[in-house]
C-alpha positions in Angstrom: 24.6 -14.4 -8.3 23.2 -15.5 -4.9 21.8 -12.0 -4.4 20.0 -11.7 -7.5 18.7 -15.1 -7.1 17.4 -14.1 -3.2 15.7 -10.8 -4.8 14.0 -12.4 -7.5 12.5 -15.2 -4.9 11.7 -12.0 -2.8 9.6 -10.2 -5.9 7.7 -13.2 -6.6 7.1 -13.8 -3.2 8.0 -17.7 -2.9 10.9 -17.4 -0.4 13.6 -20.1 0.5 11.3 -23.0 -0.3 11.0 -21.4 -4.1 14.4 -20.5 -4.3 15.4 -24.1 -3.4 13.5 -25.9 -6.1 14.6 -23.2 -8.6 18.4 -24.0 -7.2 17.4 -28.0 -7.6 16.1 -27.5 -11.3 19.3 -26.1 -12.3 21.5 -28.0 -10.2 23.1 -24.9 -8.9 24.9 -24.9 -5.7 22.6 -24.9 -2.5 22.7 -22.3 -0.1 21.0 -22.4 3.9 18.0 -20.9 5.1 20.3 -18.6 7.4 21.9 -17.7 4.5 18.8 -16.8 2.9 17.5 -14.6 5.5 20.8 -12.8 5.8 20.9 -12.2 2.0 17.4 -10.9 2.3 17.8 -8.4 4.9 20.5 -7.0 3.4 18.3 -6.5 0.2 15.0 -5.0 2.2 17.7 -2.8 4.3 19.1 -1.5 1.0 15.7 -1.2 -1.2 14.1 0.5 2.3 17.0 3.6 2.3 17.0 3.9 -1.6 13.0 4.5 -1.5 13.3 7.0 1.6 16.3 9.1 -0.6 14.0 9.0 -3.7 11.1 10.1 -2.0 13.2 12.7 -0.6 14.1 14.3 -3.6 10.8 13.8 -5.1 9.3 15.7 -2.4 11.9 18.4 -2.8 11.2 18.5 -6.9 7.1 19.0 -5.8 7.9 21.5 -3.5 10.0 23.4 -6.0 7.8 22.7 -8.8 5.1 24.7 -6.8 6.8 27.4 -6.0 7.7 28.4 -9.3 3.8 28.1 -10.0 2.1 31.9 -9.0 -1.5 30.4 -8.4 -0.9 27.9 -5.8 -2.8 28.0 -2.5 -1.2 27.8 0.7 -2.5 26.8 4.1 -0.1 27.7 7.3 2.8 28.2 4.5 2.4 24.6 3.1 1.6 24.2 -0.2 -2.1 22.5 -1.6 -1.7 20.3 -4.0 -4.0 17.2 -5.8 -2.7 14.0 -5.0 -4.0 10.6 -6.3 -4.0 7.5 -3.6 -4.3 3.7 -4.2 -3.7 0.4 -2.0 -2.6 -3.1 -3.1 -1.9 -6.3 -1.6 0.6 -9.2 -1.5 -2.4 -11.4 -2.4 -5.8 -10.9 -4.4 -9.2 -11.5 -2.6 -8.6 -9.4 0.4 -6.9 -12.2 2.4 -3.5 -10.8 2.5 -1.1 -10.3 5.6 0.3 -7.4 3.8 -1.0 -4.3 2.2 0.2 -1.2 0.9 -0.8 2.6 0.0 0.8 5.1 -1.8 0.2 8.7 -2.7 1.5 10.1 -5.6 1.4 14.3 -6.8 -1.1 14.8 -9.8 0.9 17.3 -11.5 4.2 16.0 -11.5 3.0 11.9 -11.2 6.2 11.6 -8.4 5.7 9.2 -5.5 5.5 11.1 -2.3 5.1 8.7 0.4 4.2 4.9 1.1 2.7 3.0 4.1 3.2 -1.2 4.3 0.6 -2.2 6.7 1.0 -5.7 8.1 -1.1 -8.2 10.2 1.9 -10.8 11.1 5.6 -10.1 12.0 8.0 -13.3 10.8 10.4 -12.3 13.8 8.2 -12.7 16.4 6.7 -16.0 14.8 10.2 -17.6 14.4 11.1 -16.6 18.5 7.5 -18.1 19.3 8.2 -21.2 17.7 11.6 -21.2 19.5 9.7 -20.7 22.9 7.5 -23.8 22.2 10.9 -26.0 21.5 12.2 -25.2 24.6 15.4 -23.6 22.6 15.0 -20.4 24.7 13.0 -19.6 28.2 9.7 -17.4 28.3 11.8 -15.0 30.0 14.2 -14.2 27.2 11.2 -13.9 24.8 9.8 -11.5 26.9 13.3 -9.5 27.2 14.0 -9.6 23.4 10.2 -8.7 22.5 10.6 -5.7 24.5 13.7 -4.9 22.2 12.2 -5.6 19.1 11.1 -3.5 16.4 8.1 -5.3 15.6 6.9 -5.2 12.1 2.9 -6.2 12.9 1.3 -2.7 12.8 -2.7 -3.5 11.6 -5.2 -5.5 13.6 -8.0 -5.9 11.5 -9.8 -7.3 8.2 -6.9 -6.9 5.3 -9.5 -5.0 3.2 -8.8 -2.1 6.1 -5.5 -1.6 5.0 -6.0 0.5 2.5 -8.1 2.9 4.6 -5.4 2.7 7.7 -2.3 2.9 5.2 -4.3 6.6 3.7 -4.6 8.0 7.6 -1.1 7.6 8.0 0.0 9.5 5.2 -1.9 12.2 5.5 -1.7 12.4 8.9 2.3 12.9 8.3 2.1 15.0 5.3 2.6 18.3 7.2 6.4 17.4 8.3 7.3 17.8 4.4 5.4 21.1 4.0 2.8 19.6 2.2 -0.7 19.6 2.4 -2.5 16.6 0.1 -5.7 19.2 -0.5 -7.3 16.9 -3.2 -8.0 13.2 -2.8 -8.0 11.6 -6.1 -8.9 8.3 -5.5 -10.6 5.1 -7.6 -14.1 5.4 -6.3 -13.7 3.6 -2.9 -14.7 6.1 -0.8 -13.7 4.1 2.3 -9.9 5.7 2.3 -11.7 8.9 1.9 -13.7 9.0 4.9 -11.1 7.4 7.1 -9.1 10.7 6.0 -12.0 13.1 6.5 -12.8 11.5 10.2 -9.2 12.3 11.3 -9.0 14.6 14.7 -12.9 13.4 15.3 -14.3 14.6 11.8 -12.0 17.9 11.6 -10.0 15.9 8.9 -6.2 15.5 8.9 -5.5 19.8 8.8 -8.6 21.0 10.5 -11.6 22.4 9.7 -10.5 25.2 8.1 -8.4 22.8 5.4 -11.0 20.3 4.3 -10.2 17.5 2.1 -11.5 17.3 -1.0 -12.7 14.3 -3.1 -12.2 14.0 -6.9 -13.0 10.9 -9.4 -10.1 9.4 -11.2 -11.9 10.2 -14.8 -10.4 6.5 -15.8 -12.2 4.6 -13.4 -15.1 6.6 -14.0 -15.4 5.5 -17.4 -14.5 2.2 -16.5 -17.5 2.0 -14.3 -19.7 3.6 -16.7 -19.1 1.4 -19.8 -19.5 -1.5 -17.3 -23.0 0.0 -16.5 -23.9 0.4 -19.6 -22.6 -3.3 -20.7 -24.9 -4.6 -18.2 -27.6 -2.5 -19.5 -27.5 -3.7 -22.9 -27.4 -7.4 -21.4 -30.6 -6.8 -19.6 -32.5 -5.4 -22.4 -31.5 -7.8 -24.7 -32.8 -10.6 -22.5 -36.0 -8.8 -21.8 -36.0 -8.6 -25.9 -35.6 -12.4 -26.5 -38.0 -13.1 -23.5 -40.6 -11.1 -25.2 -39.9 -12.6 -28.3 -40.5 -16.0 -26.9 -43.8 -14.6 -25.7 -45.0 -13.4 -28.8 -44.2 -16.5 -30.8 -45.9 -19.0 -28.7 
Protein backbone atom coordinates (compact mmCIF):
# COMPACT_ATOMS: atom_id res chain seq x y z
CA UNK A 1 0.00 0.00 0.00
CA UNK A 2 2.79 2.44 0.92
CA UNK A 3 4.70 1.67 -2.29
CA UNK A 4 1.59 2.32 -4.40
CA UNK A 5 0.85 5.58 -2.59
CA UNK A 6 4.41 6.86 -2.99
CA UNK A 7 4.41 5.83 -6.64
CA UNK A 8 1.17 7.76 -7.30
CA UNK A 9 2.53 10.84 -5.53
CA UNK A 10 5.69 10.67 -7.64
CA UNK A 11 3.62 10.43 -10.82
CA UNK A 12 1.64 13.59 -10.06
CA UNK A 13 4.77 15.36 -8.75
CA UNK A 14 3.49 16.43 -5.31
CA UNK A 15 6.05 14.58 -3.16
CA UNK A 16 5.85 13.89 0.56
CA UNK A 17 3.74 16.95 1.36
CA UNK A 18 1.04 15.82 -1.06
CA UNK A 19 1.19 12.28 0.29
CA UNK A 20 0.85 13.59 3.84
CA UNK A 21 -2.24 15.62 2.93
CA UNK A 22 -3.84 12.67 1.17
CA UNK A 23 -3.16 10.39 4.16
CA UNK A 24 -4.73 12.95 6.51
CA UNK A 25 -7.79 13.29 4.26
CA UNK A 26 -8.46 9.53 4.34
CA UNK A 27 -7.41 9.16 8.01
CA UNK A 28 -4.74 6.63 7.12
CA UNK A 29 -1.60 5.73 9.05
CA UNK A 30 1.13 8.38 8.57
CA UNK A 31 4.75 7.67 7.70
CA UNK A 32 7.85 9.85 7.99
CA UNK A 33 9.64 11.77 5.27
CA UNK A 34 12.58 9.35 5.61
CA UNK A 35 10.23 6.45 4.82
CA UNK A 36 8.88 8.30 1.79
CA UNK A 37 12.41 8.96 0.49
CA UNK A 38 13.37 5.31 1.00
CA UNK A 39 10.36 4.09 -0.99
CA UNK A 40 10.87 6.77 -3.66
CA UNK A 41 14.51 5.74 -4.10
CA UNK A 42 13.48 2.08 -4.45
CA UNK A 43 10.82 2.95 -7.06
CA UNK A 44 13.23 5.16 -9.00
CA UNK A 45 15.99 2.54 -9.10
CA UNK A 46 13.52 -0.19 -10.11
CA UNK A 47 11.95 1.94 -12.84
CA UNK A 48 15.39 2.96 -14.18
CA UNK A 49 16.60 -0.65 -14.38
CA UNK A 50 13.34 -1.67 -16.06
CA UNK A 51 13.61 1.17 -18.59
CA UNK A 52 17.17 0.14 -19.48
CA UNK A 53 16.07 -3.46 -19.96
CA UNK A 54 13.12 -2.47 -22.15
CA UNK A 55 15.23 -0.18 -24.35
CA UNK A 56 17.90 -2.85 -24.81
CA UNK A 57 15.19 -5.20 -26.07
CA UNK A 58 13.77 -2.41 -28.25
CA UNK A 59 17.16 -1.71 -29.85
CA UNK A 60 17.70 -5.41 -30.54
CA UNK A 61 14.23 -5.61 -32.10
CA UNK A 62 14.94 -2.54 -34.27
CA UNK A 63 18.28 -3.98 -35.45
CA UNK A 64 16.58 -7.30 -36.27
CA UNK A 65 13.83 -5.44 -38.14
CA UNK A 66 16.25 -3.57 -40.39
CA UNK A 67 18.52 -6.60 -40.81
CA UNK A 68 15.56 -8.44 -42.37
CA UNK A 69 15.09 -5.69 -44.99
CA UNK A 70 16.99 -5.49 -48.25
CA UNK A 71 17.08 -1.76 -48.96
CA UNK A 72 18.44 -0.40 -45.67
CA UNK A 73 21.47 1.84 -46.05
CA UNK A 74 24.47 1.36 -43.78
CA UNK A 75 27.37 3.56 -42.75
CA UNK A 76 30.45 1.88 -41.31
CA UNK A 77 28.37 -1.25 -40.68
CA UNK A 78 25.61 0.58 -38.79
CA UNK A 79 21.97 0.86 -39.85
CA UNK A 80 20.82 4.32 -40.97
CA UNK A 81 17.28 4.78 -39.70
CA UNK A 82 14.64 7.49 -39.46
CA UNK A 83 13.82 8.60 -35.94
CA UNK A 84 11.45 11.06 -34.36
CA UNK A 85 12.64 13.19 -31.47
CA UNK A 86 10.83 15.39 -29.00
CA UNK A 87 11.29 16.80 -25.52
CA UNK A 88 9.07 17.60 -22.59
CA UNK A 89 9.35 19.29 -19.22
CA UNK A 90 8.18 18.70 -15.67
CA UNK A 91 6.36 22.05 -15.72
CA UNK A 92 4.98 24.18 -18.53
CA UNK A 93 6.24 27.60 -19.48
CA UNK A 94 9.91 26.63 -19.89
CA UNK A 95 10.55 27.25 -16.19
CA UNK A 96 11.02 23.64 -15.18
CA UNK A 97 14.07 22.29 -13.38
CA UNK A 98 13.72 18.98 -15.22
CA UNK A 99 13.44 18.07 -18.88
CA UNK A 100 13.57 14.88 -20.89
CA UNK A 101 14.18 14.04 -24.55
CA UNK A 102 13.38 10.75 -26.27
CA UNK A 103 14.19 9.29 -29.67
CA UNK A 104 11.83 6.78 -31.33
CA UNK A 105 12.24 4.63 -34.43
CA UNK A 106 9.75 5.72 -37.09
CA UNK A 107 9.02 2.27 -38.56
CA UNK A 108 8.73 0.12 -35.44
CA UNK A 109 7.67 2.99 -33.13
CA UNK A 110 9.92 1.63 -30.39
CA UNK A 111 11.73 3.93 -27.96
CA UNK A 112 15.45 3.66 -28.57
CA UNK A 113 16.88 5.98 -25.93
CA UNK A 114 16.08 8.87 -23.61
CA UNK A 115 17.99 11.57 -21.76
CA UNK A 116 17.03 13.42 -18.58
CA UNK A 117 18.35 16.93 -17.92
CA UNK A 118 18.24 18.43 -14.44
CA UNK A 119 19.14 21.90 -13.19
CA UNK A 120 19.14 20.86 -9.52
CA UNK A 121 20.15 17.97 -7.28
CA UNK A 122 17.98 17.38 -4.22
CA UNK A 123 20.72 15.40 -2.47
CA UNK A 124 23.16 18.27 -2.87
CA UNK A 125 20.58 20.74 -1.57
CA UNK A 126 19.84 18.56 1.45
CA UNK A 127 23.53 18.24 2.32
CA UNK A 128 24.06 21.97 1.86
CA UNK A 129 21.24 22.67 4.34
CA UNK A 130 22.84 20.26 6.81
CA UNK A 131 26.05 22.25 6.47
CA UNK A 132 24.20 25.52 7.04
CA UNK A 133 22.57 24.11 10.19
CA UNK A 134 25.94 22.93 11.49
CA UNK A 135 25.00 19.25 11.38
CA UNK A 136 28.06 18.47 9.24
CA UNK A 137 31.27 20.40 8.64
CA UNK A 138 32.38 21.92 5.36
CA UNK A 139 35.15 19.31 5.17
CA UNK A 140 32.64 16.47 5.58
CA UNK A 141 30.48 18.04 2.88
CA UNK A 142 33.47 18.31 0.52
CA UNK A 143 34.36 14.64 1.09
CA UNK A 144 30.75 13.59 0.51
CA UNK A 145 30.47 15.72 -2.63
CA UNK A 146 33.63 14.19 -4.07
CA UNK A 147 32.08 10.72 -3.89
CA UNK A 148 28.57 11.87 -4.77
CA UNK A 149 26.85 10.99 -8.06
CA UNK A 150 25.19 14.34 -8.71
CA UNK A 151 21.83 14.52 -10.50
CA UNK A 152 22.51 18.05 -11.77
CA UNK A 153 23.71 17.81 -15.36
CA UNK A 154 22.52 21.02 -17.00
CA UNK A 155 23.20 24.75 -16.76
CA UNK A 156 21.18 27.30 -18.69
CA UNK A 157 17.58 28.11 -19.60
CA UNK A 158 15.01 25.33 -19.38
CA UNK A 159 14.12 25.76 -23.04
CA UNK A 160 17.60 24.57 -24.02
CA UNK A 161 17.18 21.19 -22.31
CA UNK A 162 15.61 19.68 -25.43
CA UNK A 163 18.60 20.55 -27.62
CA UNK A 164 21.07 19.36 -24.95
CA UNK A 165 19.23 16.04 -24.69
CA UNK A 166 19.30 15.61 -28.48
CA UNK A 167 23.07 16.14 -28.57
CA UNK A 168 23.58 13.44 -25.92
CA UNK A 169 21.26 10.98 -27.69
CA UNK A 170 22.82 11.42 -31.13
CA UNK A 171 26.29 11.38 -29.59
CA UNK A 172 25.92 7.87 -28.14
CA UNK A 173 23.81 6.27 -30.87
CA UNK A 174 26.80 4.58 -32.52
CA UNK A 175 27.44 2.40 -29.49
CA UNK A 176 24.10 0.72 -30.26
CA UNK A 177 25.14 0.07 -33.91
CA UNK A 178 22.44 2.52 -35.06
CA UNK A 179 22.70 5.85 -36.87
CA UNK A 180 19.84 8.30 -36.47
CA UNK A 181 20.07 9.48 -40.07
CA UNK A 182 16.72 11.25 -40.46
CA UNK A 183 15.63 13.70 -37.75
CA UNK A 184 11.82 13.89 -37.75
CA UNK A 185 10.86 16.83 -35.52
CA UNK A 186 7.90 18.97 -34.58
CA UNK A 187 9.21 22.04 -36.37
CA UNK A 188 11.56 23.20 -33.62
CA UNK A 189 14.91 23.63 -35.34
CA UNK A 190 17.05 24.33 -32.24
CA UNK A 191 17.57 20.65 -31.45
CA UNK A 192 18.37 19.84 -35.08
CA UNK A 193 20.87 22.71 -35.32
CA UNK A 194 22.56 21.54 -32.13
CA UNK A 195 22.90 18.00 -33.49
CA UNK A 196 24.31 19.23 -36.81
CA UNK A 197 26.73 21.49 -34.92
CA UNK A 198 28.40 18.60 -33.11
CA UNK A 199 32.10 17.88 -33.73
CA UNK A 200 32.76 21.46 -34.86
CA UNK A 201 29.97 21.42 -37.42
CA UNK A 202 30.69 17.98 -38.87
CA UNK A 203 27.66 16.47 -37.14
CA UNK A 204 27.55 13.39 -34.91
CA UNK A 205 28.72 11.00 -37.66
CA UNK A 206 31.02 13.25 -39.66
CA UNK A 207 30.59 15.09 -42.95
CA UNK A 208 30.26 11.82 -44.91
CA UNK A 209 27.03 10.97 -43.09
CA UNK A 210 25.07 14.18 -42.38
CA UNK A 211 21.82 14.13 -40.40
CA UNK A 212 18.80 15.07 -42.52
CA UNK A 213 15.76 16.86 -41.15
CA UNK A 214 12.18 15.84 -41.98
CA UNK A 215 9.03 17.58 -40.82
CA UNK A 216 6.24 15.70 -39.07
CA UNK A 217 3.18 15.95 -41.34
CA UNK A 218 0.84 16.27 -38.35
CA UNK A 219 2.70 19.34 -37.09
CA UNK A 220 2.86 20.80 -40.59
CA UNK A 221 -0.91 20.40 -40.92
CA UNK A 222 -1.38 21.95 -37.49
CA UNK A 223 0.72 25.01 -38.37
CA UNK A 224 -1.03 25.29 -41.75
CA UNK A 225 -4.43 25.23 -40.06
CA UNK A 226 -3.33 27.86 -37.56
CA UNK A 227 -2.07 30.08 -40.38
CA UNK A 228 -5.28 29.69 -42.40
CA UNK A 229 -7.46 30.54 -39.39
CA UNK A 230 -5.35 33.61 -38.68
CA UNK A 231 -5.63 34.68 -42.34
CA UNK A 232 -9.40 34.17 -42.29
CA UNK A 233 -9.73 36.27 -39.16
CA UNK A 234 -7.61 39.03 -40.69
CA UNK A 235 -9.65 39.07 -43.93
CA UNK A 236 -12.93 39.18 -42.01
CA UNK A 237 -11.70 42.07 -39.88
CA UNK A 238 -10.71 44.02 -43.00
CA UNK A 239 -14.08 43.26 -44.61
CA UNK A 240 -15.91 44.54 -41.54
CA UNK A 241 -13.79 47.69 -41.51
CA UNK A 242 -14.54 48.37 -45.20
CA UNK A 243 -18.22 47.73 -44.60
CA UNK A 244 -18.33 50.25 -41.77
CA UNK A 245 -16.53 52.82 -43.96
CA UNK A 246 -19.07 52.32 -46.80
CA UNK A 247 -21.99 52.81 -44.39
CA UNK A 248 -20.51 56.01 -43.00
